C-alpha positions as CSV (number, residue, x, y, z in Angstrom):
1,X,112.7,51.7,54.7
2,X,109.1,51.8,53.5
3,X,107.4,48.9,51.7
4,X,107.7,50.8,48.4
5,X,111.4,51.3,49.0
6,X,111.9,47.7,49.7
7,X,110.1,46.7,46.5
8,X,112.2,49.1,44.5
9,X,115.3,47.5,46.0
10,X,114.0,44.0,45.0
11,X,114.6,45.0,41.3
12,X,118.4,44.9,41.9
13,X,120.2,42.5,39.4
14,X,120.9,39.9,42.2
15,X,117.2,39.4,42.5
16,X,116.5,39.0,38.7
17,X,116.6,35.1,38.8
18,X,113.9,35.1,41.5
19,X,111.9,37.7,39.6
20,X,112.2,35.6,36.4
21,X,111.0,32.4,38.2
22,X,108.0,34.3,39.6
23,X,107.2,35.7,36.2
24,X,107.2,32.1,34.8
25,X,104.8,31.0,37.6
26,X,102.5,33.9,36.7
27,X,102.5,32.8,33.1
28,X,101.8,29.2,34.0
29,X,98.8,30.3,36.1
30,X,97.2,31.5,32.9
31,X,97.3,28.1,31.3
32,X,94.7,25.3,31.8
33,X,95.4,23.3,34.9
34,X,96.0,20.0,33.1
35,X,98.6,21.7,30.8
36,X,100.5,23.1,33.8
37,X,100.5,19.6,35.4
38,X,102.0,18.2,32.2
39,X,104.6,21.0,31.9
40,X,105.6,20.6,35.6
41,X,106.0,16.9,35.2
42,X,108.3,17.3,32.2
43,X,110.3,20.1,33.8
44,X,110.6,18.3,37.1
45,X,112.0,15.2,35.4
46,X,114.5,17.2,33.5
47,X,115.6,19.3,36.5
48,X,116.2,16.3,38.6
49,X,118.6,14.9,36.0
50,X,120.8,17.9,36.9
51,X,120.3,17.4,40.7
52,X,121.8,14.0,41.5
53,X,121.8,14.6,45.3
54,X,118.0,15.2,45.2
55,X,117.5,12.1,43.1
56,X,119.5,10.1,45.6
57,X,117.5,11.5,48.5
58,X,114.2,10.5,46.8
59,X,115.5,7.0,46.2
60,X,117.0,6.7,49.7
61,X,113.9,8.0,51.5
62,X,111.5,5.7,49.6
63,X,113.7,2.6,50.0
64,X,114.1,3.2,53.7
65,X,110.4,4.1,54.4
66,X,108.9,1.3,52.2
67,X,111.1,-1.8,52.9
68,X,108.0,-4.0,52.4
69,X,108.0,-3.1,48.7
70,X,110.0,-5.2,46.3
71,X,112.7,-3.6,44.2
72,X,110.4,-3.2,41.1
73,X,107.7,-1.5,43.2
74,X,110.2,0.8,44.8
75,X,111.6,1.8,41.4
76,X,108.2,2.6,40.1
77,X,107.4,4.7,43.1
78,X,110.7,6.6,42.8
79,X,110.0,7.3,39.1
80,X,106.5,8.5,39.8
81,X,107.7,10.8,42.6
82,X,110.4,12.3,40.4
83,X,107.6,13.3,38.0
84,X,105.3,14.4,40.8
85,X,108.0,16.6,42.3
86,X,107.9,18.8,39.2
87,X,104.1,19.2,39.5
88,X,104.7,21.4,42.5
89,X,105.1,24.2,39.9
90,X,101.4,23.8,39.1
91,X,100.5,24.0,42.8
92,X,102.6,27.2,43.4
93,X,101.5,28.9,40.1
94,X,97.8,28.3,40.6
95,X,97.7,28.8,44.4
96,X,99.5,32.2,44.2
97,X,98.4,33.6,40.8
98,X,95.3,31.9,39.4
99,X,92.2,34.0,39.4
100,X,89.3,33.1,41.8
101,X,87.0,31.8,39.0
102,X,89.7,29.4,37.8
103,X,90.1,28.1,41.4
104,X,86.4,27.7,41.8
105,X,86.2,25.6,38.6
106,X,88.7,23.0,39.8
107,X,87.0,19.7,40.8
108,X,87.5,19.1,44.5
109,X,85.8,16.7,47.0
110,X,85.7,17.7,50.7
111,X,85.4,15.2,53.5
112,X,85.2,16.0,57.2
113,X,84.3,19.7,57.1
114,X,81.8,19.0,59.8
115,X,84.7,18.4,62.2
116,X,85.8,22.0,61.8
117,X,82.3,23.2,61.9
118,X,81.7,21.5,65.3
119,X,84.9,22.7,66.8
120,X,84.5,26.3,65.6
121,X,80.9,26.3,67.0
122,X,82.4,25.4,70.3
123,X,84.7,28.4,70.0
124,X,87.7,26.1,70.1
125,X,90.9,26.8,68.1
126,X,92.0,24.2,65.5
127,X,95.5,23.3,64.6
128,X,95.5,21.7,61.2
129,X,98.5,19.4,60.9
130,X,99.5,18.4,57.4
131,X,102.4,17.3,55.3
132,X,104.3,18.6,52.3
133,X,102.6,17.0,49.4
134,X,103.4,18.4,45.9
135,X,99.9,20.1,45.8
136,X,100.0,21.5,49.3
137,X,99.8,25.2,48.3
138,X,96.9,24.6,45.9
139,X,94.9,22.5,48.4
140,X,95.5,25.0,51.1
141,X,93.9,27.7,48.9
142,X,91.0,25.3,48.0
143,X,90.3,24.8,51.7
144,X,90.2,28.5,52.3
145,X,87.2,28.7,49.9
146,X,85.2,26.9,52.6
147,X,86.9,27.7,55.9
148,X,89.0,30.7,57.0
149,X,92.5,29.4,57.6
150,X,95.7,31.0,58.8
151,X,99.2,29.5,58.2
152,X,102.5,29.1,60.0
153,X,105.6,28.9,57.8
154,X,109.4,29.1,57.7
155,X,110.7,32.4,56.4
156,X,112.4,32.2,53.0
157,X,116.0,33.3,52.8
158,X,115.5,35.2,49.6
159,X,113.7,38.5,50.5
160,X,112.0,38.7,47.1
161,X,110.6,35.2,47.4
162,X,109.6,35.9,51.0
163,X,107.8,39.1,50.0
164,X,105.9,37.3,47.2
165,X,105.1,34.2,49.2
166,X,103.6,36.2,52.0
167,X,101.8,38.6,49.7
168,X,100.3,35.8,47.6
169,X,99.2,33.7,50.5
170,X,97.5,36.6,52.3
171,X,95.2,36.9,49.3
172,X,93.4,33.8,50.5
173,X,94.7,33.0,54.0
174,X,93.3,34.9,57.0
175,X,96.8,35.5,58.4
176,X,100.3,34.2,58.0
177,X,102.8,33.7,60.9
178,X,106.4,33.0,60.7
179,X,107.8,30.3,63.0
180,X,109.2,33.1,65.3
181,X,105.8,34.8,65.5
182,X,104.5,32.4,68.1
183,X,102.6,35.1,70.1
184,X,100.4,35.9,67.1
185,X,99.8,32.2,66.3
186,X,98.9,31.5,69.9
187,X,96.5,34.4,70.1
188,X,94.9,33.2,66.8
189,X,94.2,29.8,68.2
190,X,93.0,31.1,71.6
191,X,90.5,33.2,69.7
192,X,89.0,30.1,68.0
193,X,90.9,30.4,64.7
194,X,92.1,27.7,62.4
195,X,95.9,27.5,61.9
196,X,97.7,25.2,59.4
197,X,101.1,23.8,60.3
198,X,103.3,21.1,58.9
199,X,105.8,19.4,61.3
200,X,107.0,16.7,58.8
201,X,110.3,18.3,57.9
202,X,113.6,18.1,59.8
203,X,114.7,21.2,61.7
204,X,117.9,21.6,63.7
205,X,116.6,24.7,65.6
206,X,113.8,24.8,68.1
207,X,112.5,22.3,70.7
208,X,112.5,18.9,69.1
209,X,112.7,15.2,69.9
210,X,113.9,12.2,67.9
211,X,110.6,10.4,67.2
212,X,109.8,7.5,64.9
213,X,108.7,8.4,61.4
214,X,108.1,5.4,59.1
215,X,109.9,3.4,61.9
216,X,113.0,5.5,61.5
217,X,114.3,7.9,64.2
218,X,113.8,11.4,62.9
219,X,114.3,14.8,64.5
220,X,110.8,16.3,64.9
221,X,109.7,19.6,66.3
222,X,107.5,19.4,69.4
223,X,105.5,22.5,68.4
224,X,102.2,20.6,67.9
225,X,102.4,19.4,71.5
226,X,103.2,22.9,72.9
227,X,100.7,24.8,70.8
228,X,97.9,22.5,71.8
229,X,99.0,22.7,75.5
230,X,99.2,26.5,75.5
231,X,95.9,27.2,73.6
232,X,93.6,24.2,74.2
233,X,93.3,23.9,70.4
234,X,92.2,20.6,68.9
235,X,94.7,18.8,66.6
236,X,93.1,17.8,63.3
237,X,94.9,16.0,60.4
238,X,94.8,17.8,57.0
239,X,95.0,15.2,54.3
240,X,94.8,15.8,50.5
241,X,95.7,14.1,47.3
242,X,95.3,14.6,43.6
243,X,93.0,12.2,41.8
244,X,92.3,11.5,38.2
245,X,89.6,14.2,37.9
246,X,90.6,16.7,40.6
247,X,91.5,16.9,44.3
248,X,90.3,15.3,47.5
249,X,90.6,17.2,50.8
250,X,89.9,15.3,54.0
251,X,89.9,16.6,57.6
252,X,90.5,13.8,60.0
253,X,88.8,13.4,63.4
254,X,90.6,15.4,66.1
255,X,93.2,13.5,68.1
256,X,91.6,12.4,71.4
257,X,93.2,13.0,74.8
258,X,95.7,15.4,73.2
259,X,98.0,16.9,74.4
260,X,99.3,14.8,77.2
261,X,102.1,15.7,79.6
262,X,104.6,13.8,77.5
263,X,106.0,15.7,74.5
264,X,107.7,12.7,73.0
265,X,104.6,10.6,73.2
266,X,102.5,13.3,71.6
267,X,105.0,14.0,68.9
268,X,105.2,10.3,68.1
269,X,101.4,10.2,67.8
270,X,101.5,13.1,65.4
271,X,104.2,11.4,63.3
272,X,102.1,8.3,63.1
273,X,99.1,10.3,61.9
274,X,101.3,12.0,59.2
275,X,102.6,8.7,58.1
276,X,99.1,7.4,57.6
277,X,98.3,10.4,55.5
278,X,101.4,10.0,53.4
279,X,100.7,6.3,52.7
280,X,97.4,7.3,51.0
281,X,99.4,8.9,48.2
282,X,103.1,8.2,48.7
283,X,104.0,9.2,45.1
284,X,102.8,12.7,45.8
285,X,104.9,13.4,48.9
286,X,108.0,15.6,49.0
287,X,110.5,12.8,49.3
288,X,113.3,15.0,47.9
289,X,113.5,16.7,51.4
290,X,116.4,15.8,53.6
291,X,114.1,14.3,56.3
292,X,116.6,12.1,58.0
293,X,119.4,14.6,58.2
294,X,121.9,12.7,60.5
295,X,122.1,9.9,58.0
296,X,121.5,11.8,54.7
297,X,124.1,11.5,51.9
298,X,126.7,14.2,51.6
299,X,126.1,17.2,49.3
300,X,127.4,17.1,45.7
């Protein structure tokens, strides 16, 4: 089946809900950014009223990961995160569909770009390790305005969404590799490329260890350790957050003496780095993800 044939098949009625959702994102990308943030916040709050399991996950994850906060502070963080979860709509809409001039007009402050410049000048590949903040998609596109970046991602189960995600990201990313396309990702790093990857979610497939994440044992992929070992790439933290007047993107110093021979030790170091990044803006993190699967509450 050719690409054209596949696209024709994607107009079948079973794919109409996905098509409608993507059309709505395209419409949102035409609105001012601050309007889309407000719309996303409202829609997110309303949608979570209909998703009690996700609301319980947000509350459970925050309560477990921030036991040092009193009950009032935890409740405030939970409420802020429920609103922030809806703002992911703004990130997806603008990252995938906003025109380049609109992206260029967004206020953004970069820190640590010299880290990438130095490593790239050495011809060394860079593995950018980040987390799933609500504005991840948009900040990834903002970074590509300064540095060519490829991405590694998990394939979407909906073929229409997968087609659109890949098509949209390839407008600004230098390449996109599915998790099963390791040969391409390894070749990219060996050639001195920059590859984004986020190992902060729980996966039941692939080589993983149970490593501490916010002092809680969590199943974590060891891919960061293996990719660095196979390619000699430097591991650099990719931090970003939304501020009152725009976005901040920070590239952290490369991890020293990484990788070691110990996959568990390396994965624990990566988790510790990701935790530090999240603590900078905990309200903007994707707490609705089932990060601690073995002890997560049952589905509704």
